C-alpha angles and dihedrals in degrees: 000000000000108000145032087254090058088049091054091051091048091049091049091052091046089053089052091051092048090052087053090050087239093170089069098035119134087220108091092202091058091048091048092049089051093050094045094048091049091051094045093049091048092048094047093048092049096045096047098044120080107250089220087071093056093086114158093187109137092003126125135191093269092050091050091049093048091049092049092050090048094048092049092041091233122160119222089252094053092045092049090054092048091049093043095236130117117267088239091056092049092047089051089054091047090048090051091240093117132038122238108259123220090251092051091046089054091050091047088056098042100040105029100029096238107161112262089214090055092048091051098044104040122091116246 
């Protein structure tokens, strides 16, 4: 990935794969494409953005999750499927009615690229 245009194409394809529930696909090639695109998008975003703008001051887990969903243009339903939680559970987390569990925090890191360090150090 070498440009913002490439990034847009990769994100569009990732959205298609999410709609197909690629993470759970029986087809290893589809799962691999999903994993590679996720990693490439994460790498590109973090290598082309000035680290000085990554401030977590005043942020919390919910804010990071909301920002990630917004950046990836994921609906709550699509994100819930990706994270293997019910949409109701995800909405409860987003509404600050439910804390982020350890299992969900791990999935947020692995599947959405939210920094594990941020998830461990931010207040809930």
